[in-house]
C-alpha positions in Angstrom: 22.1 9.6 3.4 21.2 9.8 -0.3 19.3 7.3 -2.3 19.5 6.9 -6.1 17.0 4.5 -7.7 17.4 3.5 -11.3 14.7 2.2 -13.7 14.3 1.5 -17.3 16.7 -1.3 -18.1 15.8 -4.4 -20.2 16.4 -6.4 -23.3 16.6 -4.6 -26.7 17.7 -5.6 -30.2 20.8 -4.0 -31.7 20.0 -0.6 -33.1 17.2 -0.2 -30.6 16.7 2.4 -27.9 16.2 2.4 -24.1 15.6 5.2 -21.6 17.1 4.9 -18.1 15.9 7.0 -15.2 17.6 7.7 -11.9 15.4 9.2 -9.2 17.2 11.0 -6.3 15.7 11.7 -2.9 17.5 15.0 -2.8 17.3 18.0 -5.0 19.3 17.1 -8.1 20.8 20.5 -8.3 22.4 20.0 -4.8 24.7 17.4 -6.4 28.1 18.3 -7.6 27.7 15.9 -10.5 25.1 13.2 -11.5 25.3 10.6 -14.1 25.8 7.1 -15.2 28.5 4.4 -15.1 28.3 0.9 -16.5 30.0 -2.4 -15.8 30.1 -5.3 -18.1 31.0 -8.9 -17.0 34.7 -9.2 -16.6 35.3 -5.5 -17.2 36.1 -2.5 -15.1 33.4 0.0 -14.3 33.5 2.9 -16.7 31.8 6.3 -16.9 29.1 6.7 -19.5 27.7 10.2 -19.1 27.8 12.9 -16.4 26.0 16.2 -16.0 26.7 19.1 -13.6 24.2 21.5 -12.0 25.2 24.1 -14.6 24.3 21.7 -17.4 27.8 20.7 -18.6 27.7 17.2 -20.1 30.5 14.7 -20.5 30.3 11.4 -22.4 32.4 8.4 -23.0 33.8 8.4 -26.5 32.1 5.1 -27.2 28.6 6.6 -26.6 29.0 10.1 -28.1 26.3 10.9 -30.6 24.2 7.9 -29.4 23.4 8.6 -25.7 22.0 11.8 -24.2 21.9 12.7 -20.5 19.3 15.1 -19.3 17.4 16.2 -16.2 13.8 16.4 -15.1 13.9 18.8 -12.2 10.2 18.4 -11.4 10.8 14.7 -10.8 14.3 15.0 -9.3 15.4 12.6 -12.0 18.4 12.2 -14.3 17.7 10.5 -17.6 19.9 8.6 -20.0 18.4 8.2 -23.5 20.3 5.5 -25.3 19.8 5.2 -29.1 21.5 3.0 -31.7 22.4 0.4 -29.1 25.2 -2.0 -29.8 25.8 -5.5 -28.2 28.9 -4.0 -26.5 26.6 -1.6 -24.6 25.4 -4.6 -22.6 26.1 -4.0 -19.0 24.7 -3.1 -15.6 24.1 0.6 -15.6 24.6 2.4 -12.3 23.4 5.9 -11.3 26.2 7.9 -9.7 26.2 11.2 -7.8 28.5 13.2 -5.6 27.2 15.6 -3.0 29.1 17.3 -0.2 32.3 15.4 -0.9 30.6 12.0 -0.8 29.9 9.6 -3.6 26.6 7.7 -4.0 25.6 4.8 -6.2 22.3 3.3 -7.2 21.7 -0.4 -7.2 22.1 -0.8 -11.0 19.8 -1.8 -13.8 20.6 -4.4 -16.4 20.8 -3.4 -20.1 21.1 -6.3 -22.6 21.5 -5.6 -26.3 21.0 -8.9 -28.2 19.1 -10.3 -31.2 
């Protein structure tokens, strides 16, 4: 079993920044991919950013240039730095990982962008 635990969500004004963290209970380099999805009310879950063990990064077009995914190997953590936030970024953000052909999800953290 794998556990992914998110932290760092909250309320921020448009144009502001937030930093999300996802702590894994397994070596993050043992995952085939790690990253973030989000789900807004009434909308489908969508990928935000993913990173591979080799460091390849992929971003949704809507967040390119504003969000950055990174890793802190010492803390077994994947980080999503979100800048220039828009109201449409409001969603529950979920950590996601695949390992040995199985997919794992965190419980989610709420991000609300509003004035």
